[in-house]
C-alpha positions as a printed NumPy array, in Angstrom:
array([[ -79.352,   54.651,  -52.385],
       [ -78.011,   53.105,  -49.173],
       [ -81.332,   53.654,  -47.386],
       [ -83.281,   52.061,  -50.234],
       [ -80.933,   49.059,  -50.191],
       [ -81.291,   48.826,  -46.418],
       [ -85.085,   48.732,  -46.728],
       [ -84.823,   46.072,  -49.433],
       [ -82.666,   43.914,  -47.184],
       [ -84.936,   44.479,  -44.182],
       [ -88.037,   43.385,  -46.114],
       [ -86.12 ,   40.396,  -47.447],
       [ -85.145,   39.332,  -43.931],
       [ -88.772,   39.595,  -42.83 ],
       [ -89.691,   37.399,  -45.811],
       [ -87.179,   34.763,  -44.712],
       [ -88.277,   34.932,  -41.074],
       [ -91.912,   34.339,  -42.017],
       [ -91.197,   31.308,  -44.198],
       [ -91.025,   27.741,  -42.881],
       [ -87.575,   27.603,  -41.238],
       [ -84.641,   25.76 ,  -42.783],
       [ -80.984,   25.506,  -41.816],
       [ -80.139,   28.02 ,  -44.523],
       [ -82.682,   30.639,  -43.437],
       [ -81.775,   30.264,  -39.753],
       [ -78.122,   30.771,  -40.658],
       [ -78.886,   33.813,  -42.814],
       [ -80.915,   35.407,  -40.042],
       [ -78.509,   34.482,  -37.265],
       [ -74.826,   33.606,  -37.512],
       [ -74.28 ,   35.044,  -40.998],
       [ -77.031,   37.654,  -40.783],
       [ -75.113,   40.658,  -39.518],
       [ -76.204,   42.581,  -42.624],
       [ -79.746,   42.712,  -41.189],
       [ -78.409,   44.452,  -38.086],
       [ -76.353,   46.818,  -40.234],
       [ -79.41 ,   47.712,  -42.305],
       [ -81.427,   48.374,  -39.152],
       [ -78.673,   50.625,  -37.801],
       [ -78.666,   52.633,  -41.024],
       [ -82.458,   53.02 ,  -40.956],
       [ -82.31 ,   54.066,  -37.305],
       [ -80.035,   56.942,  -38.234],
       [ -82.834,   58.269,  -40.44 ],
       [ -85.892,   57.482,  -38.348],
       [ -84.641,   57.081,  -34.744],
       [ -86.866,   54.03 ,  -34.542],
       [ -84.569,   51.683,  -32.551],
       [ -84.896,   48.892,  -35.082],
       [ -81.356,   47.682,  -34.44 ],
       [ -81.931,   46.708,  -30.763],
       [ -85.123,   44.91 ,  -31.814],
       [ -83.238,   42.987,  -34.519],
       [ -80.5  ,   42.051,  -32.053],
       [ -83.121,   40.864,  -29.56 ],
       [ -84.859,   38.792,  -32.228],
       [ -81.636,   37.143,  -33.408],
       [ -80.894,   36.192,  -29.813],
       [ -84.179,   34.251,  -29.774],
       [ -83.309,   32.062,  -32.754],
       [ -83.63 ,   28.366,  -31.942],
       [ -82.928,   25.109,  -33.71 ],
       [ -84.743,   24.412,  -36.973],
       [ -86.842,   21.709,  -35.301],
       [ -87.989,   24.016,  -32.513],
       [ -88.751,   26.873,  -34.886],
       [ -90.602,   24.51 ,  -37.229],
       [ -92.831,   23.352,  -34.376],
       [ -93.639,   26.96 ,  -33.452],
       [ -94.18 ,   27.919,  -37.085],
       [ -96.617,   25.031,  -37.58 ],
       [ -98.485,   25.855,  -34.373],
       [ -98.891,   29.521,  -35.273],
       [ -99.441,   29.436,  -39.013],
       [-100.561,   25.852,  -39.616],
       [-101.071,   24.333,  -43.056],
       [-104.337,   26.129,  -43.776],
       [-105.494,   29.73 ,  -43.938],
       [-107.02 ,   29.526,  -40.457],
       [-104.129,   28.838,  -38.117],
       [-103.988,   30.746,  -34.847],
       [-102.203,   33.594,  -36.701],
       [-103.461,   33.674,  -40.324],
       [-100.647,   35.045,  -42.549],
       [-103.074,   36.016,  -45.33 ],
       [-104.243,   39.593,  -45.82 ],
       [-107.765,   38.691,  -46.917],
       [-108.418,   36.789,  -43.698],
       [-108.538,   40.136,  -41.877],
       [-111.572,   42.408,  -41.84 ],
       [-115.282,   41.801,  -42.316],
       [-115.474,   43.207,  -45.843],
       [-118.353,   43.166,  -48.283],
       [-119.239,   40.2  ,  -50.478],
       [-116.814,   41.032,  -53.293],
       [-113.947,   42.512,  -51.24 ],
       [-111.716,   39.419,  -51.009],
       [-111.636,   38.708,  -54.769],
       [-110.98 ,   42.41 ,  -55.361],
       [-108.001,   42.407,  -52.994],
       [-106.477,   39.358,  -54.685],
       [-106.983,   40.987,  -58.076],
       [-105.42 ,   44.234,  -56.874],
       [-102.358,   42.386,  -55.554],
       [-101.927,   40.573,  -58.849],
       [-102.197,   43.905,  -60.637],
       [ -99.307,   45.325,  -58.608],
       [ -97.122,   42.299,  -59.321],
       [ -97.857,   42.246,  -63.041],
       [ -97.287,   45.982,  -63.398],
       [ -93.646,   45.389,  -62.481],
       [ -93.144,   42.348,  -64.689],
       [ -93.51 ,   39.8  ,  -61.898],
       [ -95.344,   36.497,  -61.825],
       [ -95.987,   34.016,  -59.026],
       [ -94.26 ,   30.679,  -58.739],
       [ -96.835,   28.027,  -59.621],
       [ -94.688,   25.331,  -57.984],
       [ -95.291,   26.838,  -54.542],
       [ -98.795,   26.16 ,  -53.288],
       [ -99.616,   29.509,  -51.712],
       [-101.763,   32.584,  -52.218],
       [-100.838,   36.024,  -53.504],
       [-101.952,   37.665,  -50.242],
       [ -99.457,   35.829,  -48.023],
       [ -97.586,   38.322,  -45.832],
       [ -94.24 ,   36.894,  -46.948],
       [ -95.097,   37.467,  -50.601],
       [ -96.111,   41.063,  -49.922],
       [ -92.859,   41.721,  -48.033],
       [ -90.926,   40.279,  -50.942],
       [ -92.676,   42.63 ,  -53.349],
       [ -91.768,   45.695,  -51.282],
       [ -88.189,   44.437,  -51.12 ],
       [ -88.203,   44.322,  -54.925],
       [ -89.577,   47.864,  -55.132],
       [ -86.867,   49.127,  -52.784],
       [ -84.212,   47.547,  -55.004],
       [ -85.826,   49.175,  -58.019],
       [ -85.772,   52.516,  -56.206],
       [ -82.048,   52.119,  -55.531],
       [ -81.494,   51.331,  -59.214],
       [ -83.447,   54.41 ,  -60.296],
       [ -81.483,   56.638,  -57.924],
       [ -78.162,   55.23 ,  -59.107],
       [ -78.984,   55.742,  -62.778],
       [ -80.889,   59.035,  -62.401],
       [ -84.102,   57.504,  -63.773],
       [ -86.551,   60.094,  -62.445],
       [ -89.644,   58.597,  -64.071],
       [ -88.853,   55.109,  -62.748],
       [ -88.158,   56.578,  -59.329],
       [ -91.496,   58.401,  -59.193],
       [ -93.481,   55.351,  -60.292],
       [ -91.677,   53.045,  -57.899],
       [ -92.173,   55.311,  -54.912],
       [ -95.832,   55.805,  -55.824],
       [ -96.358,   52.04 ,  -56.043],
       [ -94.63 ,   51.515,  -52.691],
       [ -96.862,   54.08 ,  -51.011],
       [-100.081,   52.68 ,  -52.497],
       [ -99.137,   49.069,  -51.78 ],
       [ -98.279,   49.87 ,  -48.184],
       [-101.468,   51.908,  -47.745],
       [-103.844,   49.384,  -49.298],
       [-102.199,   46.105,  -48.336],
       [ -99.239,   45.458,  -46.038],
       [ -99.647,   48.536,  -43.864],
       [-103.379,   47.89 ,  -43.596],
       [-103.395,   44.381,  -42.124],
       [ -99.921,   43.821,  -40.623],
       [-100.673,   45.684,  -37.358],
       [-103.484,   43.195,  -36.659],
       [-101.421,   40.256,  -37.901],
       [ -98.38 ,   41.27 ,  -35.818],
       [-100.495,   41.805,  -32.712],
       [-101.775,   38.24 ,  -32.971],
       [ -98.226,   37.031,  -33.556],
       [ -96.996,   38.771,  -30.403],
       [ -99.861,   37.346,  -28.369],
       [ -99.615,   33.781,  -29.651],
       [ -95.818,   33.711,  -30.017],
       [ -95.356,   35.101,  -26.515],
       [ -91.679,   35.396,  -25.533],
       [ -90.341,   33.218,  -28.34 ],
       [ -88.838,   34.041,  -31.724],
       [ -92.148,   34.652,  -33.464],
       [ -93.43 ,   36.879,  -30.698],
       [ -90.276,   38.962,  -31.12 ],
       [ -90.803,   38.937,  -34.878],
       [ -94.283,   40.391,  -34.385],
       [ -92.88 ,   43.214,  -32.254],
       [ -90.17 ,   44.003,  -34.819],
       [ -92.635,   43.852,  -37.7  ],
       [ -94.938,   46.313,  -35.936],
       [ -92.077,   48.733,  -35.316],
       [ -90.869,   48.56 ,  -38.917],
       [ -94.337,   49.03 ,  -40.44 ],
       [ -94.888,   52.109,  -38.278],
       [ -91.59 ,   53.524,  -39.58 ],
       [ -92.505,   52.755,  -43.188],
       [ -95.999,   54.225,  -42.957],
       [ -94.622,   57.391,  -41.363],
       [ -91.947,   57.664,  -44.049],
       [ -94.472,   57.415,  -46.885],
       [ -97.194,   59.423,  -45.161],
       [ -99.88 ,   56.731,  -45.077],
       [-102.236,   55.717,  -42.294],
       [-101.443,   52.625,  -40.272],
       [-104.085,   49.911,  -40.182],
       [-105.931,   48.992,  -37.005],
       [-104.533,   46.398,  -34.625],
       [-108.093,   45.299,  -33.917],
       [-109.158,   43.953,  -37.304],
       [-111.391,   40.928,  -36.812],
       [-110.904,   37.786,  -38.853],
       [-113.522,   37.124,  -41.487],
       [-115.97 ,   34.337,  -40.537],
       [-114.408,   30.885,  -40.737],
       [-117.438,   29.674,  -42.689],
       [-116.756,   32.225,  -45.457],
       [-114.973,   30.301,  -48.223],
       [-114.982,   32.993,  -50.891],
       [-111.172,   33.259,  -50.998],
       [-109.57 ,   30.353,  -52.915],
       [-106.582,   28.516,  -51.476],
       [-104.651,   29.434,  -54.624],
       [-104.611,   32.398,  -56.942],
       [-106.514,   30.77 ,  -59.803],
       [-105.076,   31.186,  -63.243],
       [-102.203,   33.339,  -62.013],
       [-100.506,   30.563,  -60.025],
       [ -99.423,   30.544,  -56.433],
       [ -97.446,   32.807,  -54.176],
       [ -93.709,   32.25 ,  -53.805],
       [ -92.794,   30.942,  -50.395],
       [ -89.109,   30.204,  -50.387],
       [ -88.365,   30.691,  -54.066],
       [ -89.317,   34.345,  -54.545],
       [ -91.197,   36.37 ,  -57.08 ],
       [ -90.037,   35.681,  -60.618],
       [ -89.368,   38.517,  -63.029],
       [ -90.519,   38.068,  -66.619],
       [ -88.344,   40.965,  -67.687],
       [ -85.443,   43.008,  -66.402],
       [ -86.46 ,   45.64 ,  -63.759]])
């Protein structure tokens, strides 16, 4: 249970770190964010992955909101094609129908667990922050199932986590994080890319799935097949979180 809760918190902290910075998020990740370091220490005891030193190093690189906002805008921009695209379907030269399929598959995962996307937030379902938030939710659900001896719920939740990591987050994050390290250099976001890479390697090893390539190319900039929003399903939650239509 403690390990599942630690993973939930770790994914949640990654979600916060990837969002446009605010005073609240900077405080939660820094001064009042010792729980992130505690979660990393607990996970290290299981995996020997040295997440805790990487978290401590990242927190030491936190800057003012204004400085982080400038870096965030430079790296991620206001469109899908910033220097470090945070959208899964921007990575890989797939076939004609691959991008719509990926969006549909993501929506299927969310709906299967009674989740919808916040239409007030103008984002896409394949944003890396949204995908981290979903895996945080699944880790919380796993902890609930363990606490209440719900074996069927536990099996389904762990299966969904493995498939989602294999087909989505674990597939494109190595390439995304590599770009973040390169473009973010020695700053906070460069450190975030290094930590993200380390954590995804731990998660893929834990669930027995292959890690995606760090060398995924971006799809051609002239390819406009992926919409800026998720169509009839609304937009991805950046800052406000996935909304549950029913109790988990």
